N, C-alpha and C positions, 0 to 999 in steps of 0.2 A: 581736461575735466577734473574737478576738485574731487579728492577722496570721499567727503561726506555725501556729496551729490551722487556719486557712482553708487555708493552703498544704498542711498535711498532708492536708486533706480533699480538696482538688484533686488531689493526687498519687494517692489512692486510687480516683478516678473513672476508669475505664478509657476510653481513646480507641478508638472502634469504627473499624476499617479499613473503608475503602469495599469495597463488593462487587465481584466480578469483572465485567469488562464484558459487555454483554447477551449472552446465548447461549453464554458461556464458563463453564466450571466452574473451581472452585479446588482444587488439590491442595496440601495442607500437609504437609511432611515435617519431622519433628522430629529433629535429629541429623544432622550433617555428617561421620559416620565413612564408613567403608567402604559400609556398606548405604544410608545415605542418599544419598550422591553418586551411587552407581550407579543408584538409583531416580530421581534428578533427571535424570540423564543419558539414562535409558531413555524419559522423558517429553519429550525434545528436540522431537519432531516432533508432538507431541500438540496438539488444540485445547483446551488449557487453561493457565490461569495456575498456575506452580507457585512455592511459597514455601517456601524452605529456611531453618529456624530452627536456630540453635546459639548457645550462650552463649560459645563461643570463635570467634575470627574466622579461625582455621585448622585445617586436616585435619592429623591426625598419622599418620605411617606407623609404627603401634605395634610391628610387629616388630623394629624398630631402636632402641627406646626404651632398651634396656639399653647400648647402645653410647654414647648421651649420657650415661647414668649411670657409665659407666667411661671418659669422656674420649676415646673414639675418634673420636666425631662431635660436631659442635656442634647445638644445637637448631634452627636454620634449615635444616640439611642434611636433616631428615627430616620437615619440615613445609611446608605450602603454604597460602596464603591462600584461603579459601572463595570469596571476592568475585570472584575472577577467572574463575570459571565464569560469571558474568553476561555477560561480554563475548563468549562463545562460544554463549550460549543465550538467545534472545530472549524466551523465555516465562518465564524464570527470574528471580526476585528473592530476595535474601538478607537476612534480619533477625537482627541480633545481639541476642539475648535470652535470658532464662530463662523457662521454661515454669512458670507457678504453678498452673494448673488445666486441665483438658481436661473440656469438656461435650458428651459424644456426643448428649444429647437435643436442645440448641440447636444442635448442629453449630457451636461455636465453642471456641477455644482462647485462654486468657488468658496473656499474656506480660508480663514486666517489662524493659523497654529501658533500659540505662544513659543517664543524663542526661535521658531522656524521661519514664520513668515507666510506667504500665500501659496495655496495649493489648489489644483484643478482636479476635481474627482469625476470621472466618467460614471454614468449609471445606466442601467437598462430599465429598472423599476425605481421609483422614488416614492418614499412614504414620508410625508410632513406630518410629524407627532409632536410639534412644539406646543407649549402651554400658553398661557395668558399672561397678560400684565395688568396692573390695576388701571382703572379708569376713574378719572377724576371729572368726567362729564364736561369737559371743555375748560376746567379750571386747574391746570396743571401745576399753577403756582401754589396749590394746597399741599402738594407733595413735600415741600420744604419743612413744612410744620405738622404734617399728618401721615406718617409712614403707613405703608400697607403691610399685609402680611402673605408674602408669596415665596419666599425661600428662606433659608437659615439665617443668611445675613440680616433680612428683615426681622425674624423672630428675636434674635440676639440684639438688635438696635431697640426694638420695643421692650424687651426685658430690661436693657439698660436704663431706658427712659423711665420705666415704671418705677425701678428702685432707686434712681437718682432722685426723683420727684420726693419720695420719703427722706432721703437724706437731707435735700434742700429744706423741706418742711422742718426737719428737726433743727436745723441751723439757724433759720431765720428769726427774728425778733418782731417782724411785721405780720400782724394777724391776717391781714388781706392778702398778703403773699403767700402765707402759710396755707390759707384756704384754696388759693389758686393753685398751689403744688399738690393738694390733696384732692382735686377735682379731675376725674378722668372722664372724657367724652369719647365715645365710640360711634362712628358714623356708618350705619348700615346694620340692619337686625336681620340678616339672613343668618345660616348655620354658623358661620365664623364669628360674626359679631355677638351672637348669642353664647356661643361656647367660650369665646375670649372674656366676655363681661361676667359670666357666671364664675369662671376660674379666678378672675381677679377679685371677686366679691369673697371667694373662700380664702384667698391669700390674706387680704386685709383683716379678714374677722378671726382667722386662725393661726396662719403661718407666721405673720409678723407680731402677733400678740406678744407683748412684754418685751420687745426688741429695741424700743425707743423710750426715752425718759421724758421728752417734752411734748411728745405727740402721742396720739391714739390713733394707730391706722385704721381701727373700725369705724372712726368718724369720717373716713373718706367718703366722697360722693362720686358715685359711678352712674353716668348718664348714657343710655342707649337711645340714639337718634335714629328714626326711620322715616323716609319720606313717603312710604306707603301707608296704608291704613292699619296694619298688623304685623307682627314680627313673624318670622318663619314663612314668608308668603307662599312658598312651595308645598307646605303642609296644608292640611284640612283646617278649616276656621277652627273646629273644635280643639285640635291639638295646638294650634296657635295660642288660643286663649289659655290654655292650660300652661304652656311655655311661659306666657307673660305673668300669670300669677306666681309661677315659681320664682321667676326673675324678681318680681317685687317682692316676694318673701325673703329673697337673699339681700334685699335693701338696694336693688338697682332701680334708678328712675327710668322708666320706659316712655319715651316721648315719640309717639306716632303721628303721621300726617304732618311732619315738620321737615321742611327743607333747609340744608344749610347754604347759607349765603355768603360766607366768608370764613377763612381760617387764615390766622396769622400767630405771630409770637404771643399774643395776649390770650388767645382762646379762639372761641367760635360765635358767630353770630347765626343763630338758627331761628328761623321763623321770625326774624326782626328782634330777638332777643340775644343780648350780649352775655355768655357764658364764659367767665374768666377761667381758664384752665391752661395748665403748663405741659399737659399730655394729651393729645388728640390722636386717636388711631383710626385709620380708614379702612373699614371693613365693607365697603359697598362699591359695587360696580367693577366689571373686568372687561378687558378687550383683548382680542387675539394679537399675538405677536406681529410685528410689522413684516416678518419673514415671509408670511403667506401671500403679501402684495407682490413679492418677487415673482411668483409664478404668472402673473398677468392675467389671473382669472377674476371672475366677478366675485365680490364680497358684499357681505350684508351690512348693516349700520355698525354692528360690533366687530367689524373687521374678519369675520368668519367666512369660509368658502362654502356656499351651498353645494354639497357634493350629490353625486348619482346615487342609484340604489345599491351600487357595489362600492360605496365609498370612494368613488373615482371622481376625478376632476373632469368636467365636461370638456371636450376638444383637446384633452391632453392624455393621450393614450400612455398607460404605464405609470400614471402619476395618481397618488392617492393622498387624501388628507383624513386624518383620524384625531380624536380627542377633542380638547377644547377649541382647536382651530377649524373644526369641521361644523357646519349647519346642517343637522340632520332631521328631516320631518317624517313622522311615523304616525299614521292614522289622523293626520291633520294636525298634529301637535308636535312641538319641537322635541328632541330628545334631549334630556337635561344634561349639562356639563358637569357630570360627577364622575368620581373614580371607576365605578363599575361600568359606566357606559364607555369609557375610555378604554378599559381593559377589554371590553366585548369587541370594540372596534379594531383595536390593534391585532387581536387575535384573529378576527375574521379576515382581515386585510392579509395577514401573514399566511394563512391557509389558502386563501385566494390565489396569491401569487405562486405559491407551491403547487397549486393545480394548474395554473397557466404554464408554468414551467414544465410540466409534464404533457403539454399541448392539449389539455382539456379545458372545457369551458365551465365557469362556475355554475353551480346547480340551483343556488338561490341568492336571493338579495340579503342584504344585511337586515337583521331584526333584532331590535333591543329588547332584551328580557329584563323587566325591573325586578330586582330581588327585594326592594323595599329601601327605605330611607330612614335613617336614624340622625337624631341631633341630641347630644348630651347638654343638660342644664343644670351643671353642678353635681355635687356629690350625691349618688343614689337616686338621680331623677333623670330620665331622658323620655324623648317622644319617638314613637316607631310607627311608620306607615308602609304597610306592604299589601297592595291590593285591597281587599276588604277589610284587613287586619289594622286595627288602629289602636295602640295601647300607649300608655304613659306610666312614669313611676320607676319602681325599684326593678320590675321584671325587664322592662325596656333597657334600663341602664345596664343589667347583667348581660343583655344580648349585645349592647353596644361593646361592653368590655370584651367579650367573647370574639366578636366580629374582628375588632380591631387588632387584638393580639394574634388572631389566626392569620391576618393579612400583612402583617410586618414582614419586610423583605427577606430576613435572615433569622435564623434561630437564635443568634446572640442578640439580636434586637429584641426579639420576644422575651428573652430570659431577663434582660436588663430591664425592660419596660415592666414586666410582670414583677420584679423585685422591687422596683421603685414605687409602682403603684401600691403595693402591700405597704411598704414603709410610709407612704403619704396619707393612705387611708386610715391607718390606725394611730399615727402620731400627729398628722396634720402638717408636717414639716415637708420643706422641698429643699432638695440638696443642690440645686444649680443656681442659687442666688448670687450671681457673680455680674459685676459691672467690669467689663474689659478696660484694660489700661489705655487703650487707644480712645475709648469713649470718655473716660475720666479726663483724659489730656485735652480732647476736644472741648469738654465742657469748661475746663479751667481756662483755656485760651479764650472762649467766648466770654467768660465772666471777666477776664482782664481787660478784654477789649470793651465791654460795656462800662466798667469802671473809668477807663480812659476817656471815653466818650462823654461820660457825666462830668467828670473832672474839668474836661476841655470846655463843655458847655457852660460849667459854672464859672470858670475862669474868665470866659469870654463875656458873660453877663456881668461880673464884677467889674471888669475894665471898662464895659460900656457905661455903667453907672457911675463910675469914677469920672470919665469923661464928661458925662452930662453934668455932674456936680461942679467939675471945673470950669466948665462953659457958663454954668449959672452963676 
């Protein structure tokens, strides 16, 4: 047998992790997002070994991802290393790996660890707390031209696209191309789309003012496209209208009731109309991670698992699904896929498992408590809905600031974000206006390829015309 073939075969043979200590159970949690971390923390005093698995070594505070994408904050400001939890929790271990399969019958999970290879991890209880991925509604080809906003890499890519568009507009002599570079289209007017659009509007009007000689960034066109009949559809219609007026006041064109038919390198076709744009951002639609399908359980149209009253997977004892991957109904209505719901579900399941480890039965089913929903629409304006309370404007914005500072993962995150927000609030400046060298190199490579194709096409056309003239 050749050496390379032997190495490949060895890599495919999974290493079986040692079983938990005698008399102790093992709880495996897949996903270190809001739900997964809360579940792990709730098991802190339990008589079990807790294994937290994620393919990233950091936890992201996703509600502020759009501020990384618009250069308000840097990536480390809203992220925290997952492994630091181990120092505070004796029964917790963290594994950096990607899940390749889940075997409920054998009570094992297969993972692939960087530089190590495959491992097989047994479990007594399994908590699936993975997040979501973007859904392009059957048009996955759109992803090549319209990045979504789900992780730090996405945020940095979007930031680079936005800043690179202004650099290209400054460099070109073609008026049509300059207009295309300075046109930004956001598809989807949920909280992410609204917050991202409003932050971009502030950037072009204030942050970039006076930074260019040949263009005025304030003349940029920002278009927010929504297939539904209004923005922020999860809020009341009154708050939705106020948000729309605020967006329009910021200079954003809001197009509702318009479906996107096509996205390509030249822009968007929406509602049958061509919109030339060099920067299209996808803020519409999500679907559950394909990992949940490994359970073999029934899923809904969005790929989520309809769970039982205890966040349990029917017919799979000891297996739970929480967060964005779970479909939860309460009082005939679905529980929203927001951070506070994921936190409550993770904490509930962690406590439930602790109760079961003591030989006790759970006292109550999961019940979601809605603490309210906030969406910020630029500087000094937000909309807030909490039960009967519905407010908008500066007071709602202050509430948004307080809540987000309070819920950031670490003290150092809070201090960094608070300092940067104060600086940006009073100066209008943003300190993270960086285009990575990798992105710049990719852009240059693509530009050279485009020039080569145009030259080749021009040369071919010239040669063909010469042959026709000669023949004549």
